N, C-alpha and C positions, 0 to 999 in steps of 0.2 A: 174211672180213676184207675192207675197201674195197679199203684198197692193193693187195690182190694182184688183185682184178679190175681195178683201174685198169691194173695195171702189165701185167697179158695183154694187156686192150684196145690198149695202146699199142705194143705190141713187135710184136703182130699187125698194126695201123696201119703201124708202121715197117718192117718184113720184106715185105706182101703189098699192103695196100692203097696205100701211098705212099711205096716205099722212097727213099733218099736216095741221089741217085748219087755214087759214092764214097767209101762209107761202110760197111760191115758190119757188123751188131750180131748176138749171138749169148747168150741166156740160159743159165748153168751149168745142166746139167744137172739139176741135186738145189738150183739155187737160185736164183730168180728175180729175186732183189733183189741178184744180182750177174750184169752183162754184160759179155761179151768185146769190142770192140769195133775197128776198125780204120780209120783214114782213109787214102785214096790220094791223098797230094799233086795238084792241080792242076796242067796243065802250063804254066801263066804262074806259078807257085807258084815261093820260092827252092829249095822242097824235091822239086821234079818227080821222079817215078823213082821215090819212095819211100813206102812204107806204113809209120805209125805207129800201134801198139795201145795200147788203155787200155784202163784197167779204168773201168766206172761202176758204184759201187755207192749201192744205192738203202738210205735207212735205213727202219726199219720204221715209223715216225710218217708212211712217203710218203704224200700229200703237202705235208704241215705244214712237210717240212722237206726242204730239196735234197739230191740224189745228191751224192756225192763222184767224183771224175773222178780217175784215176792213169796217167800213160803209161807203160808198159811200156818202149818205145820211147827210146833217146835221141834227144832233137833239140837242135840250138841254136838256142834262140828265149827272144826277151825273155821271154813270155809264159808260161814255160813254166819250170819251175824242176828243178834237176839230179833233186830226191826224185820229180819226175814231175806236181809240182802245176801245174796252171793256172790262171792268174788271167782270172775271169773274172766279173764283178757280177752275173749273172743265179745261177751259184754263190753268191754271197755273201748279199750286203745285198738285191740286186733280186729274190730267188727270192719268188712268190708260187706258191699251190696249186694256180692256174690255169694257170700253165707247161708245157706240153706237153714230154714229156723228145724227141720230133723236133724241137722249138723248143731245148733244150737242145744238140742233138747237132749241129743247122745251125749253132747260134753256137761248138762246139766247131772243125767243120770249117773255118770261116769264118776264127778265130782261126788254125789249124793253117797254113792256106793266104794267109792275109793278115798277115803279124807285125807289129806296130808297135810304135815305141819308147813309146808313151805309156803309163802305168802300167804300167811292165814287174816284173816277178818278179825278172828278173836284170836288176839295174842298167849290170853291165859288155857286157854283148851290146847293150843297150839305146843305152848310148854310141856303142860304137863303128858300129851301126847309123847312129846321127846323121852321126859324124861321117867315117868310113868304108866308105860301105856296099857298095863291092868288095871288100874283106877281110871283110864279115861274111857276103856272097854267099858267099865264098868257101869261107868256113867251114863255113855251113850247106851248101853242096853237100858237101862234104869226108864231115862229119858223115853227110850223109843216104846217102851211098852207104858208109859203115861199117857203121852202124847201122841202116838201114829199108829195105837193096834184099837 
């Protein structure tokens, strides 16, 4: 199966050859199509000190279909909804079979560390980020302390 070979190769690259700082990735023991991942927030992020866990699921027809990502750790973020879905174009309409999983993980890490009120999944959080940034930052910090530490 071609997808399995590619998944093994990419997992090896991410964990051995070219690890991504602040990110841990582990395939489920009995299922290479499901990865347990965690982002340690950067020190200049509104979520600093927090570790945010998410699952990356690869479809059977990977790389022709994008993986799905679900956050297990609650996060007060304009681009991640209450169900843990993340709003990233590369996982939707910008997916191409040539996109590597390390690219996907880098984009997710970037999105977590640098929330943007543009193209939000959570319009209320995005609105607060635009109108009262200090309240947004205080809530993000509070949630990080409560759920991600």
